[in-house]
DSSP file (Angstrom, degrees, kcal/mol; ACC not computed):
  #  RESIDUE AA STRUCTURE BP1 BP2  ACC     N-H-->O    O-->H-N    N-H-->O    O-->H-N    TCO  KAPPA ALPHA  PHI   PSI    X-CA   Y-CA   Z-CA
    1    1 A M              0   0    0      0, 0.0    70,-1.3     0, 0.0     2,-0.5   0.000 360.0 360.0 360.0 120.1   -4.3   -4.9  -10.0
    2    2 A A  E     +A   70   0A   0     68,-0.2     2,-0.3    66,-0.0    68,-0.2  -0.849 360.0 171.1-100.2 129.3   -5.0   -2.7   -7.0
    3    3 A L  E     -A   69   0A   0     66,-3.1    66,-2.8    -2,-0.5     2,-0.3  -0.870  19.7-147.7-131.8 162.2   -5.3   -4.4   -3.5
    4    4 A E  E     +A   68   0A   0     -2,-0.3     2,-0.3    64,-0.2    64,-0.2  -0.980  15.0 176.1-133.2 147.9   -5.5   -3.3    0.1
    5    5 A L  E     -A   67   0A   0     62,-2.0    62,-3.2    -2,-0.3     2,-0.4  -0.983  15.5-151.2-151.4 136.7   -4.2   -5.0    3.3
    6    6 A E  E     +A   66   0A   0     -2,-0.3     2,-0.3    60,-0.2    60,-0.2  -0.898  38.4 117.8-109.4 140.7   -4.1   -4.0    7.0
    7    7 A G  E     -A   65   0A   0     58,-2.4    58,-2.6    -2,-0.4     2,-0.5  -0.941  59.0 -65.0-172.6-166.4   -1.5   -5.2    9.3
    8    8 A T  E     -AB  64  33A   0     25,-3.0    25,-2.9    -2,-0.3     2,-0.6  -0.885  41.7-121.7-107.9 131.3    1.4   -4.3   11.7
    9    9 A L  E     + B   0  32A   0     54,-2.9    53,-3.3    -2,-0.5    23,-0.2  -0.613  36.7 172.3 -70.4 113.4    4.6   -2.8   10.4
   10   10 A R  E     +     0   0A   0     21,-2.6     2,-0.3    -2,-0.6    -1,-0.2   0.790  57.7   0.6 -97.0 -33.5    7.2   -5.4   11.6
   11   11 A Q  E     - B   0  31A   0     20,-1.2    20,-2.9    49,-0.1     2,-0.5  -0.981  50.7-150.5-159.3 142.5   10.4   -4.2   10.0
   12   12 A K  E     - B   0  30A   0     -2,-0.3    18,-0.2    18,-0.2     2,-0.1  -0.979  21.2-150.5-113.8 125.9   11.8   -1.4    7.7
   13   13 A L  E     -     0   0A   0     16,-2.9    -2,-0.0    -2,-0.5    18,-0.0  -0.420  36.6 -74.3 -87.0 169.7   14.7   -2.3    5.5
   14   14 A G  E     -     0   0A   0     -2,-0.1    15,-0.6     1,-0.1     2,-0.3  -0.205  48.9-103.1 -66.5 154.0   17.3    0.3    4.5
   15   15 A V  E     - B   0  28A   0     13,-0.2     2,-0.4    -3,-0.1    13,-0.2  -0.606  34.4-158.7 -75.8 132.8   16.7    2.9    1.8
   16   16 A Q  E     + B   0  27A   0     11,-3.3    11,-2.8    -2,-0.3     2,-0.3  -0.929  17.9 167.7-112.1 139.0   18.2    2.1   -1.5
   17   17 A S  E     + B   0  26A   0     -2,-0.4     2,-0.3     9,-0.2     9,-0.2  -0.956   4.9 139.5-146.7 164.4   18.9    4.9   -4.0
   18   18 A G  E     - B   0  25A   0      7,-2.0     7,-2.4    -2,-0.3     2,-0.4  -0.967  44.3 -85.5-178.4-169.9   20.7    5.5   -7.3
   19   19 A T  E     + B   0  24A   0     -2,-0.3     5,-0.2     5,-0.2     2,-0.2  -0.987  37.0 175.6-126.2 132.7   20.8    7.1  -10.7
   20   20 A S  E >   - B   0  23A   0      3,-2.9     3,-1.5    -2,-0.4    -2,-0.0  -0.596  53.2 -84.1-120.5-175.2   19.3    5.6  -13.8
   21   21 A A  T 3  S+     0   0    0      1,-0.3     3,-0.1    -2,-0.2    -2,-0.0   0.764 131.1  51.1 -63.1 -24.2   18.8    6.8  -17.4
   22   22 A R  T 3  S-     0   0    0      1,-0.3     2,-0.3     0, 0.0    -1,-0.3   0.411 120.6-102.7 -94.1   1.6   15.6    8.5  -16.2
   23   23 A G  E <   -B   20   0A   0     -3,-1.5    -3,-2.9     2,-0.0    -1,-0.3  -0.776  67.9  -3.3 117.1-160.3   17.3   10.3  -13.2
   24   24 A Q  E     -B   19   0A   0     -2,-0.3     2,-0.3    -5,-0.2    -5,-0.2  -0.388  59.3-177.4 -72.2 145.4   17.4    9.8   -9.4
   25   25 A W  E     -B   18   0A   0     -7,-2.4    -7,-2.0    -2,-0.1     2,-0.3  -0.971   8.8-174.9-139.8 157.4   15.5    7.0   -7.8
   26   26 A A  E     +B   17   0A   0     -2,-0.3    23,-3.3    -9,-0.2     2,-0.3  -0.988   5.0 174.6-148.7 147.2   14.9    5.7   -4.2
   27   27 A K  E     -BC  16  48A   0    -11,-2.8   -11,-3.3    -2,-0.3     2,-0.4  -0.989  10.2-166.2-150.7 154.2   13.1    2.7   -2.7
   28   28 A Q  E     -BC  15  47A   0     19,-1.7    19,-3.1    -2,-0.3     2,-0.3  -0.988  11.4-149.1-142.8 133.3   12.6    1.2    0.7
   29   29 A E  E     - C   0  46A   0    -15,-0.6   -16,-2.9    -2,-0.4     2,-0.3  -0.744  17.0-178.5-100.0 150.2   11.2   -2.2    1.5
   30   30 A F  E     -BC  12  45A   0     15,-2.1    15,-2.8    -2,-0.3     2,-0.5  -0.981  24.5-122.7-146.4 157.1    9.2   -3.1    4.6
   31   31 A I  E     -BC  11  44A   0    -20,-2.9   -21,-2.6    -2,-0.3   -20,-1.2  -0.882  21.7-165.6-105.6 127.2    7.6   -6.1    6.2
   32   32 A L  E     -BC   9  43A   0     11,-2.5    11,-1.9    -2,-0.5     2,-0.5  -0.953   6.5-154.3-113.1 129.1    3.9   -6.1    7.0
   33   33 A E  E     +BC   8  42A   0    -25,-2.9   -25,-3.0    -2,-0.5     9,-0.2  -0.897  23.7 170.2-102.6 129.9    2.4   -8.8    9.3
   34   34 A F  E     - C   0  41A   0      7,-2.7     7,-3.0    -2,-0.5     2,-0.2  -0.951  38.1 -92.7-140.1 155.5   -1.2   -9.4    8.7
   35   35 A P  E     - C   0  40A   0      0, 0.0     2,-0.3     0, 0.0     5,-0.3  -0.457  33.5-177.3 -70.6 139.6   -3.9  -12.0    9.8
   36   36 A D  E >   - C   0  39A   0      3,-3.6     3,-1.5    -2,-0.2     2,-0.4  -0.759  61.6 -62.3-137.4  87.1   -4.3  -15.0    7.5
   37   37 A G  T 3  S-     0   0    0     -2,-0.3    -1,-0.1     1,-0.3     0, 0.0  -0.591 118.1 -15.7  70.4-126.9   -7.1  -17.1    8.9
   38   38 A N  T 3  S+     0   0    0     -2,-0.4    -1,-0.3    -3,-0.1     2,-0.2   0.464 135.4  53.0 -86.8  -1.8   -6.1  -18.4   12.3
   39   39 A F  E <  S-C   36   0A   0     -3,-1.5    -3,-3.6    -5,-0.0     2,-0.3  -0.628  82.2-111.2-123.2 178.8   -2.5  -17.5   11.8
   40   40 A T  E     -C   35   0A   0     -5,-0.3     2,-0.3    -2,-0.2    -2,-0.1  -0.868  26.0-165.6-112.9 152.8   -0.4  -14.5   10.8
   41   41 A A  E     -C   34   0A   0     -7,-3.0    -7,-2.7    -2,-0.3     2,-0.4  -0.870   8.0-142.9-129.4 163.3    1.5  -14.0    7.5
   42   42 A Q  E     -C   33   0A   0     -2,-0.3     2,-0.3    -9,-0.2    -9,-0.2  -0.961  13.3-175.3-129.5 147.8    4.2  -11.6    6.4
   43   43 A A  E     -C   32   0A   0    -11,-1.9   -11,-2.5    -2,-0.4     2,-0.6  -0.990  23.4-128.9-141.0 148.6    4.8   -9.9    3.1
   44   44 A C  E     -C   31   0A   0     -2,-0.3    40,-0.5   -13,-0.2     2,-0.3  -0.884  28.8-170.0-101.0 119.2    7.6   -7.6    1.9
   45   45 A F  E     -C   30   0A   0    -15,-2.8   -15,-2.1    -2,-0.6     2,-0.5  -0.711  12.6-137.8-106.5 158.0    6.3   -4.4    0.2
   46   46 A T  E     -Cd  29  85A   0     38,-2.8    40,-2.3    -2,-0.3     2,-0.8  -0.974   2.9-156.4-121.7 127.9    8.3   -1.8   -1.7
   47   47 A A  E     -C   28   0A   0    -19,-3.1   -19,-1.7    -2,-0.5     2,-0.4  -0.901  21.5-163.3 -98.3 106.2    7.9    2.0   -1.4
   48   48 A W  E     +C   27   0A   0     -2,-0.8     4,-0.3    38,-0.4   -21,-0.2  -0.775  48.9  27.7 -95.3 132.9    9.1    3.3   -4.8
   49   49 A G  S  > S-     0   0    0    -23,-3.3     4,-2.2    -2,-0.4     3,-0.2   0.119  88.0 -90.5  99.0 148.6   10.1    7.0   -5.1
   50   50 A Q  H  > S+     0   0    0      1,-0.2     4,-2.3     2,-0.2     5,-0.2   0.855 123.7  55.6 -61.9 -36.3   11.3    9.6   -2.7
   51   51 A D  H  > S+     0   0    0      2,-0.2     4,-1.8     1,-0.2    -1,-0.2   0.892 109.9  44.9 -65.6 -39.0    7.7   10.7   -1.8
   52   52 A K  H  > S+     0   0    0     -4,-0.3     4,-2.4     2,-0.2    -2,-0.2   0.862 111.6  52.7 -72.3 -35.8    6.7    7.1   -0.8
   53   53 A V  H  X S+     0   0    0     -4,-2.2     4,-1.5     2,-0.2    -2,-0.2   0.911 110.6  48.3 -63.9 -41.2    9.9    6.6    1.2
   54   54 A A  H  < S+     0   0    0     -4,-2.3     4,-0.5     2,-0.2    -2,-0.2   0.875 110.4  51.7 -66.1 -37.3    9.1    9.9    3.0
   55   55 A E  H >< S+     0   0    0     -4,-1.8     3,-1.1     1,-0.2     4,-0.3   0.901 109.1  49.8 -65.3 -41.3    5.5    8.7    3.6
   56   56 A L  H >< S+     0   0    0     -4,-2.4     3,-1.7     1,-0.2    -1,-0.2   0.822  99.4  67.3 -65.2 -31.4    6.8    5.4    5.0
   57   57 A D  T 3< S+     0   0    0     -4,-1.5    -1,-0.2     1,-0.3    -2,-0.2   0.703  87.1  69.2 -63.9 -19.7    9.1    7.3    7.3
   58   58 A K  T <  S+     0   0    0     -3,-1.1     2,-0.3    -4,-0.5    -1,-0.3   0.706  92.7  71.7 -70.2 -19.7    6.1    8.7    9.2
   59   59 A Y    <   -     0   0    0     -3,-1.7     2,-0.3    -4,-0.3     6,-0.0  -0.754  69.2-150.4-106.2 146.4    5.4    5.2   10.6
   60   60 A Q    >   -     0   0    0     -2,-0.3     3,-2.2     1,-0.1   -51,-0.2  -0.727  37.2 -82.8-109.1 158.9    7.3    3.3   13.3
   61   61 A V  T 3  S+     0   0    0     -2,-0.3   -51,-0.2     1,-0.3     3,-0.1  -0.400 119.4  32.8 -58.6 132.2    7.8   -0.5   13.7
   62   62 A G  T 3  S+     0   0    0    -53,-3.3    -1,-0.3     1,-0.4     2,-0.1   0.174  87.7 128.8 101.7 -15.6    4.7   -1.8   15.6
   63   63 A D    <   -     0   0    0     -3,-2.2   -54,-2.9   -54,-0.2     2,-0.5  -0.448  60.4-125.3 -71.5 144.6    2.3    0.7   14.0
   64   64 A R  E     +A    8   0A   0    -56,-0.2    28,-2.0    -2,-0.1     2,-0.3  -0.822  40.5 175.0 -89.6 126.4   -0.9   -0.7   12.5
   65   65 A I  E     -AE   7  91A   0    -58,-2.6   -58,-2.4    -2,-0.5     2,-0.5  -0.901  32.6-133.5-133.2 159.1   -1.2    0.5    8.9
   66   66 A K  E     -AE   6  90A   0     24,-3.7    24,-1.7    -2,-0.3     2,-0.5  -0.970  25.5-160.4-112.1 124.4   -3.4    0.1    5.8
   67   67 A V  E     -AE   5  89A   0    -62,-3.2   -62,-2.0    -2,-0.5     2,-0.5  -0.917   9.2-164.1-112.0 125.1   -1.4   -0.5    2.6
   68   68 A S  E     +AE   4  88A   0     20,-2.7    19,-2.9    -2,-0.5    20,-1.5  -0.937  30.9 158.8-102.9 129.5   -2.8    0.0   -0.9
   69   69 A F  E     -AE   3  86A   0    -66,-2.8   -66,-3.1    -2,-0.5     2,-0.4  -0.941  40.1-123.3-149.6 165.0   -0.6   -1.7   -3.5
   70   70 A N  E     -AE   2  85A   0     15,-2.7    15,-1.9    -2,-0.3     2,-0.6  -0.914  23.9-136.9-110.7 141.0   -0.3   -3.1   -6.9
   71   71 A L  E     + E   0  84A   0    -70,-1.3     2,-0.3    -2,-0.4    13,-0.2  -0.881  32.7 168.3 -99.5 121.6    0.8   -6.7   -7.5
   72   72 A K  E     - E   0  83A   0     11,-2.5    11,-3.1    -2,-0.6     2,-0.3  -0.920  17.1-163.4-131.7 157.5    3.3   -7.1  -10.3
   73   73 A A  E     - E   0  82A   0     -2,-0.3     2,-0.3     9,-0.3     9,-0.2  -0.982   5.3-172.9-138.4 150.6    5.6   -9.8  -11.6
   74   74 A R  E     - E   0  81A   0      7,-2.3     7,-2.9    -2,-0.3     2,-0.4  -0.982  18.9-129.1-142.8 154.7    8.6   -9.8  -13.9
   75   75 A E  E     + E   0  80A   0     -2,-0.3     2,-0.3     5,-0.2     5,-0.2  -0.853  24.1 174.4-106.0 138.2   10.8  -12.4  -15.5
   76   76 A Y  E >  S- E   0  79A   0      3,-3.0     3,-1.6    -2,-0.4    -2,-0.0  -0.932  71.2 -18.4-145.4 119.1   14.6  -12.4  -15.3
   77   77 A N  T 3  S-     0   0    0     -2,-0.3     3,-0.1     1,-0.3    -1,-0.0   0.871 128.3 -49.1  53.3  43.1   16.8  -15.2  -16.7
   78   78 A G  T 3  S+     0   0    0      1,-0.2     2,-0.3     0, 0.0    -1,-0.3   0.479 119.3 103.4  81.1   1.3   13.9  -17.7  -16.7
   79   79 A R  E <   - E   0  76A   0     -3,-1.6    -3,-3.0     2,-0.0     2,-0.4  -0.882  62.7-135.1-116.4 150.3   12.8  -17.0  -13.2
   80   80 A W  E     - E   0  75A   0     -2,-0.3     2,-0.4    -5,-0.2    -5,-0.2  -0.856  15.8-166.3-107.8 139.9    9.8  -14.9  -12.1
   81   81 A Y  E     - E   0  74A   0     -7,-2.9    -7,-2.3    -2,-0.4     2,-0.3  -0.985  10.9-142.7-127.4 132.7    9.8  -12.4   -9.3
   82   82 A N  E     - E   0  73A   0     -2,-0.4     2,-0.4    -9,-0.2    -9,-0.3  -0.675  13.0-165.5 -93.0 149.5    6.8  -10.8   -7.6
   83   83 A D  E     - E   0  72A   0    -11,-3.1   -11,-2.5    -2,-0.3     2,-0.9  -0.984  11.8-158.9-138.8 124.4    6.8   -7.2   -6.5
   84   84 A L  E     - E   0  71A   0    -40,-0.5   -38,-2.8    -2,-0.4     2,-0.6  -0.846  19.7-171.1-103.3  95.1    4.2   -5.6   -4.1
   85   85 A Q  E     -dE  46  70A   0    -15,-1.9   -15,-2.7    -2,-0.9   -38,-0.2  -0.786  12.2-141.9 -95.6 119.5    4.5   -1.8   -4.9
   86   86 A I  E     + E   0  69A   0    -40,-2.3   -38,-0.4    -2,-0.6   -17,-0.3  -0.416  23.9 175.7 -76.2 152.6    2.6    0.5   -2.6
   87   87 A W  E    S+     0   0A   0    -19,-2.9     2,-0.3     1,-0.4   -18,-0.2   0.382  70.9  23.4-130.8  -7.2    0.8    3.5   -3.8
   88   88 A R  E     - E   0  68A   0    -20,-1.5   -20,-2.7     2,-0.0    -1,-0.4  -0.946  56.1-167.8-158.1 141.5   -0.8    4.7   -0.5
   89   89 A L  E     + E   0  67A   0     -2,-0.3   -22,-0.2   -22,-0.2   -24,-0.0  -0.975  17.5 162.4-123.8 141.9   -0.2    4.2    3.2
   90   90 A A  E     - E   0  66A   0    -24,-1.7   -24,-3.7    -2,-0.4     3,-0.1  -0.982  46.8 -86.8-151.2 155.6   -2.7    5.2    6.0
   91   91 A P  E >   - E   0  65A   0      0, 0.0     3,-1.2     0, 0.0   -26,-0.3  -0.411  58.2-100.8 -61.1 142.6   -3.1    4.4    9.6
   92   92 A A  T 3  S+     0   0    0    -28,-2.0     3,-0.1     1,-0.2   -28,-0.1  -0.326 102.3  23.6 -66.5 146.2   -5.2    1.2   10.0
   93   93 A G  T 3  S+     0   0    0      1,-0.3     2,-0.4    -3,-0.1    -1,-0.2   0.501  79.3 149.7  80.5   3.8   -8.9    1.5   10.8
   94   94 A Q    <   -     0   0    0     -3,-1.2    -1,-0.3     1,-0.0     2,-0.1  -0.576  38.4-142.0 -72.5 125.5   -9.2    5.0    9.4
   95   95 A A        -     0   0    0     -2,-0.4     5,-0.1     1,-0.1    -1,-0.0  -0.474  14.9-116.9 -82.0 158.4  -12.7    5.5    8.2
   96   96 A S        -     0   0    0     -2,-0.1    -1,-0.1     1,-0.1     0, 0.0   0.152  59.9 -58.7 -75.1-156.8  -13.4    7.4    5.0
   97   97 A A  S    S+     0   0    0      2,-0.0    -1,-0.1     3,-0.0     3,-0.1   0.466 100.2 116.8 -70.7  -0.5  -15.4   10.6    5.1
   98   98 A A  S    S-     0   0    0      1,-0.1    -3,-0.1     0, 0.0     2,-0.0  -0.415  75.2-104.8 -68.7 143.0  -18.5    8.8    6.5
   99   99 A P        -     0   0    0      0, 0.0     2,-0.1     0, 0.0    -1,-0.1  -0.333  38.9-106.2 -67.4 151.6  -19.5   10.0   10.0
  100  100 A S        -     0   0    0      1,-0.1     3,-0.1    -3,-0.1    -3,-0.0  -0.468  32.1-114.3 -79.4 151.5  -18.7    7.7   12.9
  101  101 A A        -     0   0    0     -2,-0.1    -1,-0.1     1,-0.1     0, 0.0  -0.481  38.9 -92.6 -81.0 152.8  -21.4    5.6   14.6
  102  102 A P        -     0   0    0      0, 0.0    -1,-0.1     0, 0.0     4,-0.0  -0.313  29.5-125.2 -64.2 151.8  -22.3    6.3   18.2
  103  103 A A  S    S+     0   0    0      1,-0.1    -2,-0.1    -3,-0.1     0, 0.0   0.881  96.0  35.4 -67.1 -39.5  -20.5    4.3   20.8
  104  104 A Q  S    S-     0   0    0      4,-0.0    -1,-0.1     2,-0.0     2,-0.0  -0.942  89.5-118.2-116.8 136.6  -23.7    2.9   22.5
  105  105 A P        -     0   0    0      0, 0.0     4,-0.1     0, 0.0    -2,-0.0  -0.366  20.9-123.6 -69.0 154.8  -26.9    2.1   20.5
  106  106 A A  S    S+     0   0    0      1,-0.1    -2,-0.0     2,-0.1     0, 0.0   0.697  96.6  31.8 -72.1 -18.9  -30.0    4.1   21.5
  107  107 A Y  S    S-     0   0    0      0, 0.0     2,-0.1     0, 0.0    -1,-0.1  -0.974  96.2 -97.2-136.8 149.4  -31.9    0.8   22.2
  108  108 A P        -     0   0    0      0, 0.0     2,-0.4     0, 0.0    -2,-0.1  -0.386  37.9-143.9 -68.6 144.8  -30.7   -2.5   23.6
  109  109 A Q        -     0   0    0     -2,-0.1     3,-0.1    -4,-0.1     0, 0.0  -0.858  13.4-117.6-110.7 144.5  -30.0   -5.2   21.0
  110  110 A A        -     0   0    0     -2,-0.4     2,-0.0     1,-0.1     0, 0.0  -0.519  45.3 -95.2 -72.5 145.2  -30.7   -8.9   21.3
  111  111 A P        -     0   0    0      0, 0.0     2,-0.5     0, 0.0    -1,-0.1  -0.346  37.1-125.4 -62.8 143.2  -27.5  -11.0   21.1
  112  112 A V        -     0   0    0     -3,-0.1     2,-0.3     3,-0.0    -3,-0.0  -0.794  25.9-158.3 -92.6 125.7  -26.8  -12.3   17.6
  113  113 A S        -     0   0    0     -2,-0.5     3,-0.1     1,-0.1     0, 0.0  -0.686  27.3 -95.2-102.7 158.8  -26.3  -16.0   17.5
  114  114 A A        -     0   0    0     -2,-0.3    -1,-0.1     1,-0.1     2,-0.0  -0.418  51.1 -96.2 -68.2 143.7  -24.6  -18.0   14.8
  115  115 A P        -     0   0    0      0, 0.0    -1,-0.1     0, 0.0    -3,-0.0  -0.355  39.2-128.1 -62.7 141.0  -26.9  -19.3   12.1
  116  116 A Q        -     0   0    0     -3,-0.1     3,-0.1     1,-0.1    -3,-0.0  -0.685  22.1-111.3 -90.3 141.3  -27.9  -22.9   12.7
  117  117 A P        -     0   0    0      0, 0.0    -1,-0.1     0, 0.0     3,-0.0  -0.359  47.0 -88.3 -66.4 153.2  -27.4  -25.5   10.0
  118  118 A P        -     0   0    0      0, 0.0     2,-0.4     0, 0.0     0, 0.0  -0.310  44.3-111.5 -63.4 146.0  -30.7  -26.8    8.5
  119  119 A A        -     0   0    0     -3,-0.1     2,-0.4     2,-0.0    -3,-0.0  -0.660  33.5-163.1 -81.6 128.6  -32.2  -29.8   10.2
  120  120 A F        -     0   0    0     -2,-0.4     2,-0.5    -3,-0.0    -1,-0.0  -0.889  23.1-117.1-110.5 142.0  -32.1  -33.0    8.2
  121  121 A E        -     0   0    0     -2,-0.4     2,-0.4     0, 0.0    -2,-0.0  -0.669  39.3-172.5 -77.2 126.3  -34.1  -36.0    8.9
  122  122 A T        -     0   0    0     -2,-0.5     3,-0.1     3,-0.0     0, 0.0  -0.917  23.9-117.8-122.0 148.1  -31.8  -38.8    9.8
  123  123 A A        -     0   0    0     -2,-0.4     0, 0.0     1,-0.1     0, 0.0  -0.535  41.7 -99.6 -77.3 148.4  -32.5  -42.5   10.3
  124  124 A P        -     0   0    0      0, 0.0    -1,-0.1     0, 0.0     3,-0.1  -0.312  46.5 -92.7 -66.1 154.3  -31.6  -43.8   13.8
  125  125 A A        -     0   0    0      1,-0.1    -3,-0.0    -3,-0.1     2,-0.0  -0.381  49.6-100.6 -65.3 143.6  -28.3  -45.7   14.2
  126  126 A P        -     0   0    0      0, 0.0     2,-0.2     0, 0.0    -1,-0.1  -0.311  37.4-156.0 -67.0 151.1  -28.6  -49.4   13.7
  127  127 A T    >   -     0   0    0     -3,-0.1     3,-0.9     1,-0.0     4,-0.4  -0.606  35.7 -93.6-114.9 178.3  -28.8  -51.7   16.8
  128  128 A L  G >  S+     0   0    0      1,-0.2     3,-1.1    -2,-0.2    -1,-0.0   0.825 123.9  61.0 -63.6 -31.4  -27.9  -55.4   17.3
  129  129 A D  G 3  S+     0   0    0      1,-0.2    -1,-0.2     0, 0.0     0, 0.0   0.776  98.8  57.2 -66.9 -24.7  -31.5  -56.3   16.7
  130  130 A D  G <  S+     0   0    0     -3,-0.9    -1,-0.2     2,-0.1    -2,-0.2   0.617  85.8 100.9 -80.0 -12.4  -31.2  -54.8   13.2
  131  131 A M  S <  S-     0   0    0     -3,-1.1     2,-0.0    -4,-0.4    -3,-0.0  -0.462  82.4-107.1 -75.7 143.9  -28.3  -57.1   12.2
  132  132 A P        -     0   0    0      0, 0.0    -1,-0.1     0, 0.0     3,-0.1  -0.352  37.2-109.0 -68.6 152.6  -29.2  -60.1   10.1
  133  133 A G        -     0   0    0      1,-0.1     2,-0.2    -2,-0.0     0, 0.0  -0.233  43.8 -81.2 -73.6 168.0  -29.1  -63.5   11.8
  134  134 A E        -     0   0    0      2,-0.0     2,-0.5     1,-0.0    -1,-0.1  -0.528  40.2-157.9 -75.2 136.9  -26.4  -66.1   11.1
  135  135 A D    >   -     0   0    0     -2,-0.2     3,-1.5     1,-0.1    -1,-0.0  -0.970   8.7-156.8-117.5 118.4  -26.9  -68.1    8.0
  136  136 A S  T 3  S+     0   0    0     -2,-0.5    -1,-0.1     1,-0.3    -2,-0.0   0.691  90.3  67.7 -69.8 -17.5  -25.1  -71.5    7.9
  137  137 A S  T 3  S+     0   0    0      1,-0.1     2,-0.9     2,-0.0    -1,-0.3   0.664  82.0  85.0 -76.1 -13.9  -25.2  -71.6    4.1
  138  138 A D    <   +     0   0    0     -3,-1.5    -3,-0.1     1,-0.1    -1,-0.1  -0.788  54.0 173.6 -89.2 107.4  -22.7  -68.6    4.1
  139  139 A D        +     0   0    0     -2,-0.9    -1,-0.1     3,-0.0    -3,-0.1   0.168  29.7 128.7-102.9  18.3  -19.3  -70.2    4.4
  140  140 A L        -     0   0    0      1,-0.1    -2,-0.0     2,-0.0     0, 0.0  -0.512  62.2-131.1 -71.5 141.8  -17.2  -67.1    3.9
  141  141 A P              0   0    0      0, 0.0    -1,-0.1     0, 0.0    -2,-0.0   0.511 360.0 360.0 -73.6  -2.2  -14.6  -66.7    6.6
  142  142 A F              0   0    0      0, 0.0    -2,-0.0     0, 0.0    -3,-0.0   0.399 360.0 360.0-128.9 360.0  -15.5  -63.0    7.2
């Protein structure tokens, strides 16, 4: 599953490296802070491979970045662990090959208002005159 997220680089954790049966490996984890509704959320991403670690090294804490990543999960001893593995980093807000739009429109635009909910016909609120009169045959205490 490939996903993208834009946010602010909050922290870079140390580079981890070693040797496995397939050769040398390196990884670095980092924390990305991103908007989540009215609040902010944080997620820990992993840059696997020396090339991705070098790509992450181009960015400093506080930079706005766009992260393309895969969401994976694995089971170990009956527990499940999620892993957000990046496959591309880019500065946030970078447009693709499309040309940029002019800063000012060539003609003035009317302000855009929020859509209004549909009008429903409602009955007026009841008044004291609409209340039934007292009936002495009703002997309930309420």
